[in-house]
N, C-alpha and C positions, 0 to 999 in steps of 0.2 A: 884373163879368162875367169870366168865364174863357174867352177864346178862345186860339188857338194863339199869336198875336204876344205877348199879355200873358204868358201862361205862360212862353214863351221868354226875354222881357225880365227876368223876375222870376228866372228859374233859370240864366242864362248865366254866372253867377259861382260856380256851386256847385262847379265843379272845384278852385276854390282852397281848399276845406275838406276835400276827400276825402284820406283817409290821415291827416289830422291826429290826434295821440293825445293823450289826457287822462286824467283820473281822475274817478271818481264821488265827489261831495260829499255827496249825500243823493238819495234816490229815493222813490218812491211808485208804487202801482198805481192805474190809472185804471178806474173801473167804470162811470161815466157820461161818455160822450164828447160833444165838441161836434159840431155838425151835419157830416154828411159821413163821421164817423169812427166811428158807431154799430156798424159791422160788425167792427170791430177789438177791441173791448172783450173782456175785460179786458186791458190793457196796460201796460207800465212805461215810466215817463218819470223822468228824472234831471236833476240839475243836475251839468253837467261843466265841470270846470276845466282849462285847457290851460296848457301851459308858460309862455305870456305873462301868466298869471294872468287872462285873460278867461274868462268864465263864459257857458254857454248851457244852457238847459232844451230838452230833446230826448229823442224816444222811444229807448228801448234795445230792441234785437232780439237774437234768437238766444240768449237766456237766460230762464231762468224766475225768478219772484220769489225762489224759494228759493236760488238760486244767485247773485243780485247781492249785493254788499256795499259798504260805504263803501270808498274808497281803490282800488277795482278799476280796473285799466287798460281804457282802450277806445279804438276808433279810429272815425272818422267814416267812413261809407259811403254810397253812394247807393241808395235803395230807392223803390218805389212808394208814394205817399201817396193814401190815400183810394179811393173807388172811380173807375172810368172815367166820364167826363162823358157826358151824352146824345149828344154829337157824336163820341164815340169817342176823346177826347183822354184820355190817361192821365197823370196828374201824377206827378213824381219829386221827391224831396226829401232832405235829409240826415238820417240817423239814426245812432245809434252801436252798436257790438257789442263784446263783451269780445275782448281781444287773447289 
């Protein structure tokens, strides 16, 4: 269940990731999205590697699939994820954009 306290607990650590820079290892374009993200298709997801060699799969924003390439530098940003819930809560999460 997604209610305000649950969302807050899950997202209170997001600030630690904001502004973190990395590079695109590989990417793909998503045409069939999981439940709740159907309105966003098509979108680009990539595996991003950070300076500490950690990797994460995340959505890439502010770029078209014709502009993205392996090795491209990106930074972590905060963006809305999914649609607003019936109770009016809007969830936010991390995504990356080109530097």
